[in-house]
TIDRENKE-623526 format. One line per 8 residues: number of its first residue (from 1); their letters; for each residue y, x, z of C-alpha. Coordinates in steps of 0.05 Angstrom, whole numbers. Each point is the difference from the previous one (the first is absolute). Layout:
NUM = a = Y/X/Z  ...;
END
This chain:
1 = msfplpdh = 2283/495/1389  -30/49/-49  -2/74/15  37/45/-49  -45/41/-45  8/76/0  41/29/-56  -57/39/-31;
9 = lprqldvs = -42/-63/-12  10/-40/-64  37/-65/10  -19/-64/-37  58/-49/-6  -20/-73/4  39/-65/-5  8/-7/74;
17 = snvlskld = 30/69/5  50/-15/-55  19/-65/33  8/32/67  42/55/-30  46/-52/-30  5/-36/67  16/65/33;
25 = svtlqsln = 57/15/-48  30/-70/0  65/-12/36  24/-60/37  42/-21/-59  -55/8/-51  -53/-37/41  0/-70/-28;
33 = ssfassck = -48/-52/-27  -3/28/-69  -21/69/27  -54/-34/42  -24/-41/-59  -6/62/-43  -40/35/53  -47/-60/8;
41 = aeldesir = -9/-4/-75  -16/73/-3  -52/-8/55  -32/-61/-33  -4/36/-65  -33/59/32  -52/-45/34  -16/-34/-64;
49 = ltktqihd = -10/65/-36  -46/24/54  -44/-63/-3  -2/6/-75  -23/72/5  -55/-20/49  -25/-56/-43  0/44/-61;
57 = ricaesss = -39/53/38  -53/-50/22  -7/-28/-69  -6/70/-29  -57/19/48  -32/-67/15  -72/24/6  18/53/52;
65 = fqrqlssa = 41/-49/39  -56/-51/2  -50/52/23  45/24/56  15/-70/22  -75/-17/5  -12/63/40  55/-18/48;
73 = kslkerln = -29/-69/12  -71/28/12  26/50/50  35/-54/39  -65/-41/4  -41/58/25  53/18/52  -4/-69/28;
81 = alsghvqt = -77/4/6  2/68/34  50/-25/50  -48/-56/20  -59/47/10  41/47/44  21/-57/44  -72/-21/10;
89 = lsvtlsds = -23/72/17  56/8/51  -23/-62/37  -72/26/1  19/67/30  56/-18/47  -18/-67/28  4/3/75;
97 = ksglvpvl = -65/-38/11  -44/16/-60  34/60/-30  -40/64/-11  51/48/30  9/-34/68  -76/-5/9  -11/74/-18;
105 = lealeahq = 54/24/48  -30/-40/57  -68/32/-12  29/70/-1  36/-10/65  -65/-21/34  -37/62/-27  55/46/25;
113 = slaqesld = -4/-26/70  -75/8/1  4/72/-25  51/19/52  -43/-28/56  -59/41/-26  41/64/-3  28/-10/70;
121 = advlsdsl = -71/-9/25  -23/65/-32  59/41/26  -10/-28/69  -73/17/-2  13/72/-23  54/10/51  -42/-27/56;
129 = shlsecra = -58/44/-22  45/63/-3  30/-17/67  -69/-9/29  -21/68/-26  63/33/27  -11/-34/67  -71/26/2;
137 = qldalqkl = 24/71/-17  54/-5/53  -50/-23/53  -47/57/-20  57/50/5  20/-26/67  -72/7/24  -3/73/-25;
145 = vdtgdlpp = 65/16/35  -24/-32/64  -64/40/0  36/65/-18  -38/10/-65  60/31/-34  -27/30/-65  -28/-68/-24;
153 = avvachal = 63/-32/26  40/44/-48  -44/-23/-57  9/-73/22  75/9/2  1/25/-71  -45/-59/-23  43/-52/34;
161 = nsslisvp = 63/31/-27  -30/-3/-70  -18/-74/10  71/-15/23  28/36/-60  -43/-42/-48  15/-66/36  10/-60/-49;
169 = gplkdalv = 70/-15/-21  9/-65/41  -17/38/63  49/57/-10  54/-33/40  -46/-39/46  11/6/74  -73/12/15;
177 = vseiqarl = -1/60/-47  61/29/35  -35/-8/67  -62/36/-26  42/56/-28  35/7/67  -66/4/37  -26/51/-50;
185 = rvlsncve = 60/45/12  -10/-4/74  -74/17/-6  13/56/-50  52/31/45  -48/-6/58  -56/33/-39  47/56/-23;
193 = ellsdayt = 25/11/70  -71/3/27  -19/50/-55  60/44/14  -16/-2/74  -72/19/-17  27/59/-42  45/24/56;
201 = ksiivnps = -60/-3/48  -45/36/-50  47/57/-22  46/29/54  44/61/-16  46/32/52  23/71/13  -60/14/45;
209 = qviikpfv = -59/-32/-36  -26/-38/-61  -51/-55/17  -42/-35/-53  -47/-56/21  -54/-19/-49  -3/-71/29  53/-43/33;
217 = lvprslkp = -5/-65/39  53/-52/-15  17/-60/44  -49/-59/-3  -47/41/-42  -73/-2/15  -14/69/-30  42/62/-14;
225 = lplssvls = 28/10/-69  -14/64/-40  62/42/-14  -15/-1/-75  2/-76/-1  65/-1/39  32/48/-49  -27/-39/-60;
233 = sissasla = 26/-66/28  71/21/16  50/-18/-53  18/55/-48  73/3/22  -19/4/74  -55/51/-13  48/43/-41;
241 = shlstlrr = 50/-2/58  -54/18/51  -26/58/-42  70/26/-12  12/2/75  -68/32/11  15/54/-52  68/15/32;
249 = dilthyie = -28/5/70  -58/44/-20  45/47/-39  52/3/55  -45/7/62  -61/36/-28  20/38/-63  73/21/6;
257 = csfdqpts = -1/6/75  -58/49/-4  46/48/-38  60/-11/46  -33/13/67  -66/27/28  -50/-57/-1  -75/-9/8;
265 = ltvstmtd = -41/-59/-25  -66/-29/25  -46/-53/-30  -41/-45/45  -37/-68/2  3/-47/59  4/-73/20  59/-40/25;
273 = tsgalmhv = 2/-46/61  -32/-56/-40  -57/44/-22  24/7/-72  -15/66/-35  60/42/-20  11/67/-33  57/42/29;
281 = lgrfpssp = 40/58/-29  35/31/60  61/45/-3  18/49/55  57/51/4  -23/72/0  29/59/37  68/22/-27;
289 = nttdtgsp = -26/71/-1  -54/-16/-51  2/50/-57  -53/-32/-45  41/-19/-60  -61/-29/-35  -8/-57/51  47/-48/-38;
297 = lanvsttl = -47/4/-60  -60/-13/45  36/-61/29  13/-26/-70  -73/9/-17  -22/-36/64  47/-58/-14  -23/-9/-72;
305 = dfllkqlf = -73/5/20  11/-55/52  35/-45/-51  -53/13/-52  -56/-21/46  32/-58/39  56/-30/-41  -8/11/-75;
313 = ptlpsthk = -68/-36/-6  30/-64/31  58/-5/-49  -3/-56/-52  -11/18/-72  74/-10/-16  20/56/48  -63/43/1;
321 = hsfprsls = 31/52/-47  75/-13/5  4/11/75  -34/69/0  42/20/-60  63/-19/37  -18/53/53  -9/56/-50;
329 = kpistavl = 72/17/-18  28/-4/72  -55/45/27  12/52/-56  74/-3/14  -10/8/75  -45/61/-9  51/32/-45;
337 = arllipgl = 64/-20/35  -23/6/72  -51/56/-2  1/46/-61  74/2/-20  29/7/71  -57/45/20  11/49/-58;
345 = psqlealp = 12/65/38  59/45/-8  -39/63/16  -53/33/-43  -45/11/60  -8/-75/12  -20/-16/-72  -77/9/8;
353 = aflqiahk = -4/-50/57  43/-48/-39  -43/6/-62  -61/-20/41  36/-63/20  21/-12/-72  -72/5/-25  -23/-49/54;
361 = avdledky = 54/-48/-25  -28/7/-71  -70/-14/26  26/-62/36  33/-24/-64  -64/9/-41  -45/-34/51  43/-57/25;
369 = ivgmldas = 61/-12/-43  -35/8/-67  -72/-15/21  13/-59/45  70/-29/-9  22/9/-72  -41/34/-53  60/1/-47;
377 = sekeikaw = 43/41/49  44/54/-31  -24/51/52  69/18/23  -25/43/58  -43/43/-45  56/8/-50  47/22/56;
385 = vnnvcthy = -50/49/30  -14/30/-69  74/18/-3  7/20/74  22/70/-22  59/-29/-38  17/-47/58  -2/58/49;
393 = erqrrshi = 44/44/-42  50/-56/-13  4/-14/74  12/73/14  52/3/-55  35/-60/30  0/33/69  26/65/-28;
401 = ldftrkli = 56/-33/-38  18/-44/60  2/62/44  45/35/-50  46/-60/-4  6/-1/76  16/74/0  56/-11/-50;
409 = vqsissse = 29/-60/36  -3/34/69  35/62/-27  61/-43/-15  4/-31/69  17/67/33  27/68/-16  -49/37/-44;
417 = ptfyaqls = -25/68/26  3/54/-52  -25/70/-14  20/56/-48  -47/12/-58  4/61/-45  14/-5/-74  -34/58/-37;
425 = lsqdtpdk = 39/32/-58  -32/42/-55  21/73/-3  -12/13/-73  50/-50/-26  74/16/6  48/-56/19  42/-28/-56;
433 = vglaptde = 71/14/17  47/-55/-19  -15/-73/15  4/-60/-45  15/-58/47  -53/-45/-31  -55/54/-6  -47/-4/58;
441 = gdawgldd = -44/58/-24  51/55/14  9/-24/70  -71/21/14  3/66/-37  -47/-20/-57  -17/50/-53  2/-14/-73;
449 = dgqslnag = -68/-31/-5  15/-49/57  -45/30/53  14/-36/66  23/40/60  -17/-55/50  -71/24/12  -30/-25/65;
457 = srsapeee = 13/37/64  -75/6/9  -53/29/-45  -70/-27/-9  -49/38/43  -60/32/-34  -56/-28/43  -67/-31/-9;
465 = nvwgfddd = 21/-68/26  43/-27/-56  33/-50/45  7/41/64  -4/-63/41  -50/25/51  53/43/34  56/-25/42;
473 = kesqqakp = 53/-34/-42  56/41/29  -36/65/-16  -10/-21/-73  75/-2/-13  44/61/0  58/-24/41  64/16/-37;
481 = aeiveedp = 42/-6/63  1/-32/68  18/-73/6  72/-8/19  15/-61/41  75/11/7  53/-18/-51  -10/43/-63;
489 = gdawgwnd = 75/10/-3  -3/43/63  -30/55/-42  69/9/-30  40/-13/62  27/-63/-34  5/-71/25  1/-52/-55;
497 = eepvpeel = 40/-47/42  58/48/12  59/-4/-48  10/55/-51  57/47/17  64/-13/-37  13/73/-17  -23/-9/-72;
505 = gqgedtwd = 29/65/-23  -44/40/46  -47/43/-41  -49/20/55  -48/-40/43  -37/19/63  -66/-35/-16  -65/24/31;
513 = dpwgeeps = -54/21/-49  -56/-52/2  -44/40/-47  -15/55/49  0/72/-22  14/7/-74  10/59/-46  69/30/3;
521 = lsevtpav = 55/-26/-44  -8/60/-46  -71/-22/-12  13/-74/-10  66/7/-37  -5/15/-75  31/64/-27  72/-12/-21;
529 = rtvpvlsq = 49/30/-47  73/1/18  49/-32/-49  73/20/2  45/-49/33  75/-5/1  6/44/62  -33/58/-36;
537 = rpsadsap = 53/2/-55  63/36/26  46/-31/-52  -18/-71/19  41/-5/64  8/-75/-6  -75/-13/8  -22/4/73;
545 = atqrvsrp = -67/29/15  -33/-57/38  -74/5/-17  -56/48/-16  -44/-26/-55  -71/22/-13  -46/-18/-58  -76/3/7;
553 = tdstsrhp = -40/40/-49  -63/-27/-32  -45/58/17  -4/-9/76  -34/-47/47  26/-27/66  -68/12/33  -23/72/9;
561 = atsgpite = -70/23/-17  -37/2/66  -72/9/18  -9/-71/29  15/-69/-29  72/-23/2  9/-67/36  57/-46/18;
569 = pylvstla = -3/-48/59  14/-73/-10  -2/-59/47  -58/-50/-5  -15/-62/41  -64/1/41  -14/-68/-33  -17/40/-62;
577 = ksiirtve = -49/42/41  -32/-64/27  -6/-28/-71  -34/63/-26  -46/1/60  -19/-72/-17  -16/22/-71  -43/57/25;
585 = dalregqe = -37/-46/47  -14/-49/-56  -26/55/-45  -44/27/56  -27/-69/17  -16/-17/-72  -36/67/-9  -40/-11/63;
593 = lsssgils = -20/-70/-23  -20/26/-68  -42/57/28  -32/-41/56  -41/-43/-48  4/-58/49  25/-48/-53  -33/-4/-68;
601 = tsptsttt = 36/-18/-63  -4/-74/-17  -29/-18/-68  64/-38/-15  47/53/27  38/46/-47  20/52/52  -39/48/44;
609 = pgvlimqs = 2/-5/77  62/32/30  44/-4/-61  41/-60/23  14/33/67  20/65/-33  46/-38/-47  33/-33/60;
617 = galaldly = 31/67/16  39/-3/-66  16/-73/15  30/21/67  47/47/-38  17/-57/-48  13/-45/60  48/52/29;
625 = ravypiva = 37/5/-65  7/-76/-5  13/-20/72  43/56/29  61/-9/-46  0/-74/18  -8/4/76  46/60/4;
633 = aarlvrpg = 52/-28/-47  53/1/55  -13/75/12  -3/20/-72  74/-15/-11  15/64/39  1/66/-39  -44/37/49;
641 = dvmkfsnn = -54/-53/2  -3/-4/-75  -14/75/-4  -50/-5/58  -39/-52/-38  2/45/-61  -27/57/43  -55/-46/26;
649 = ccwlaeev = -22/-17/-70  3/73/-21  -41/23/60  -51/-56/-13  -5/22/-72  -14/71/23  -53/-23/50  -33/-46/-51;
657 = grlvtrer = -2/60/-48  -36/39/54  -50/-57/8  -10/-3/-76  -18/74/-2  -53/-11/53  -27/-65/-30  -65/14/-37;
665 = gvlvvkdk = -29/-70/7  11/-63/-39  42/9/-62  36/-67/6  24/19/71  25/67/-25  36/-33/-58  33/-50/47;
673 = leecksvl = 24/56/46  27/38/-59  38/-63/-21  26/-9/72  24/72/1  38/-9/-66  30/-66/23  21/28/67;
681 = qvladswy = 32/61/-32  38/-46/-48  21/-43/58  23/61/39  41/25/-59  27/-71/-13  24/-10/71  28/70/2;
689 = qdgidrqr = 39/-13/-63  19/-70/25  30/31/63  41/46/-43  20/-56/-47  24/-43/57  47/55/23  23/11/-71;
697 = talgdila = 17/-73/-7  37/-1/67  40/62/-19  16/-29/-68  27/-63/33  43/42/46  28/42/-57  14/-63/-40;
705 = sakgftdt = 52/-18/52  40/62/-22  13/-34/-67  -9/62/-42  46/44/44  61/-19/-41  72/-3/25  -15/46/59;
713 = sdqdrydd = 74/19/1  10/-66/36  -14/11/74  -38/-65/9  -44/15/-59  -11/70/26  -20/-28/68  -50/-47/-33;
721 = cemaisrv = -31/57/-39  -2/45/61  -34/-54/40  -52/-10/-55  -14/75/-3  -5/3/76  -48/-59/1  -43/36/-52;
729 = vreirsaa = -3/62/43  -19/-42/61  -53/-38/-38  -31/64/-28  0/33/69  -30/-63/31  -56/-1/-52  -12/74/11;
737 = nawkpilp = -1/-11/75  -54/-54/-10  -41/39/-51  -1/71/27  -49/-12/59  -45/-41/-47  -6/31/-68  -30/68/-18;
745 = kgkyytav = 53/52/-15  -7/-2/-76  3/-76/-4  56/-2/51  45/46/-41  -20/-36/-64  19/-68/30  66/24/30;
753 = gaivevsl = 16/38/-64  -13/-63/-41  49/-43/39  52/57/1  -11/9/-75  12/-74/-16  63/0/41  27/63/-35;
761 = qrilenil = -18/-27/-69  36/-65/14  63/35/24  -3/49/-59  -6/-58/-49  59/-37/31  46/61/2  -17/25/-69;
769 = aipdipev = 12/-71/-27  73/0/24  42/10/-64  62/29/34  2/37/67  70/18/25  9/60/44  4/-41/64;
777 = esqklsel = -63/-38/-16  -37/64/-18  16/28/68  -23/-64/34  -64/-1/-40  -14/72/17  9/-16/74  -49/-58/-6;
785 = crilaale = -51/44/-35  4/52/55  -21/-52/52  -69/0/-31  -6/75/9  -23/-15/71  -66/-25/-29  -19/72/-17;
793 = glfvedfs = -20/8/73  -58/-46/-12  -32/54/-43  7/58/48  -55/23/47  29/66/22  76/-1/1  3/75/-8;
801 = essfvvsy = -27/-10/-71  23/-38/-61  -19/-73/-10  -50/-21/-52  36/-65/-17  -1/16/-74  -76/-2/0  1/-74/17;
809 = vpswlkfs = 69/-23/-24  8/20/-73  71/-25/-4  24/39/62  30/59/-39  31/-46/-51  31/-42/55  24/62/38;
817 = ylsellea = 34/27/-62  32/-69/-12  37/4/66  25/69/-21  18/-22/-71  41/-58/26  50/50/29  -11/58/-47;
825 = smadltyl = 50/26/-52  -15/5/-74  -12/75/7  -49/-11/57  -38/-52/-39  -3/45/-61  -25/59/42  -55/-42/31;
833 = feegalvd = -20/-26/-68  -4/69/-30  -40/26/59  -52/-55/-11  13/-33/67  10/-69/-31  -67/-4/-36  -18/-62/40;
841 = fgvdelvk = 56/-38/-34  -10/-27/-69  51/20/-53  23/-72/-6  9/-5/76  43/64/1  42/-25/-57  13/-67/34;
849 = lvralfad = 16/36/66  49/47/-32  36/-56/-36  3/-40/65  27/58/42  49/36/-47  57/-22/-44  -5/6/-75;
857 = tplrtktl = 24/72/-13  -20/55/-49  -36/34/57  -41/-63/14  -15/-5/-74  -23/72/-2  -43/-10/61  -31/-63/-29;
865 = dkimgghp = -17/36/-64  -34/54/41  -39/-50/40  -21/-41/-61  -28/65/-28  -56/-5/52  -18/38/63  -2/75/-6;
873 = vr = -69/30/-13  -23/54/49;
END
């Protein structure tokens, strides 16, 4: 059946298609004879028309038709002739008997067989020839091994191995080649073993001697072998291993051992039992009492001379330079690490002898290490010796700092002994009365231009020797006081472990005076002017006279003008004395080194001899500052130990200042000591202030529990406030108990005054901040304030005289008047204001207090108007 044409192609309708279309559309009823006749007629007509068209076309183009017809006939004839020729050629080529192809193939097969036979013959001939050569080499090798001719045997082994490597391809897997290779390995191992045995017989190294034989006799050998041929014949890997072992043994037994223990070396030539010549380097232990420190260098020289003469000439060319060079670095290191560095003396007197040894080491390096072993050596020994001054000073610095560190650590392991030093005070500068809690200067009695009063307790002696180190150390220092081994608190009759008495209202104490004899109270207490109090006003019956108040004037000084210097004792740890003695020793030692001229300045050095040692004194002070607060951290949580450390730093600063005044040497050392003095003084002031600040913080935390002293009319709240005030008094007394045997008098009163001041200011702020104070609460608050009056006893030296509390507690008068004002009437308050007794109160504070204490009445309004007009001018 025909395939349907695609829709996009043009369709040409023919007769058959029309007929088929009709047949497709006919039904069973319409299919009859007439329909079939019509279809047949239609087809016949179509055939006739087609034939007519063909005939007409031929007639129209008759010439072309005839030409094409003739061509077709000619082509058919030629095709028939060509087919006949092809058939004949096929028979000629492919005939099984006479065809060309079968005959040619048979000839080629015969030629191939003949060529293969020829190739096999050639390969067999080459293989047999190579095998014959290998067999001959193997036999020759076997003969050399049997006769003990080892150096040629090594050459034969290499030649046979090369022949086996270049064996023809067909023989690579041959059994005979494998057998030859196996025999070669056996013979090579035998030769290598015999050579190694010959080496071990030629070169013998043990702790007692080095034996080198120029000739060695091997088994089955007719003549001895030279050592050089043995070394040249050994394989490179085996020779490298032997030489590495040889280098290790020589360095261990004859170089390093010479530095570790007394040793003597001898060189001799003798024969062994077989008559063979041998050279021996013998080693014998010397007497332990030998003091010749140059003998190790002589032993090194002897060893190298022996090797240079007996061993180095026999080395093969591959190791003739590398093996001596491998000895260069270890020998230089041994001389430095085992002789020069550990032998560096710690005393100046031993330096000349050491320098002689050092110069011998440099000569050894020039002659042997550079001249014989390695010409490209970096000359480490010479470089070290050129800087021996620096190495010596660094070692001494390390010893000094290590000694200082041990002193510091040992001082913590047991109770530190102490002594009393004297703090000198200037006489031409009056004390500043009145203390600002955060101003450290007033605590020391500084004048307006900041001149320090903590001058050293010793003065620089005017003597020719600027150091003064030739005298006995103890005579150089003016002892401030004897060393006290017992508890410093005994000077007061106190025991830190005992509880503080509970009678907080007691205003007097029975303390012993730890400061010795002091000027009378009239001399140390500033002049006062009496201010009227409520008891001096007859009309003010409601105001009880409970306190005498004194104000200091600005024109007096607590210290009288005397002929001698005024001093105050303070407690210092003997560790500080040990530290300053270490500093003095370092300065003396550096000066002695500089003046001795034993060590010359290195061309590469930037410092002069002795400077590093002198600088180590300042480093010892730096080490103390850095280490002591760490190792003594557990101690420095106690108030007394904090102040003792501050005293130590202060005393060290004074002593360093004394050393600075006597230092006329190197400027850099003087500058460093000046810096240490400043830093120590700052550290002393910082720890002093820190000890005060710790107490301030503790007291502030206690007073915070009072919650502003409000609602004291409630008994529970009053009890809480009373407990807080009582704890404050106990804490202040405890701090004073710890500080008094430690601090100088001025600093003691300054410190105690500071913590009392901060407590009073906190209470004042809380009470003045209460907006409304009923009568009951005012009485309760007054009672609480009076508890603190017991602290006045801390500022009394002679109880027959007045206290000088106001000199160190600026708020004392203000706080004392507050307790009076809390229970005073309006008339009493007005009287005190008009008399100028309330000048410590600000106008705003008085206004707030009046409004909190009194009801709103015309009298209160009048009083407030008067107060807001300002304090009366007198």
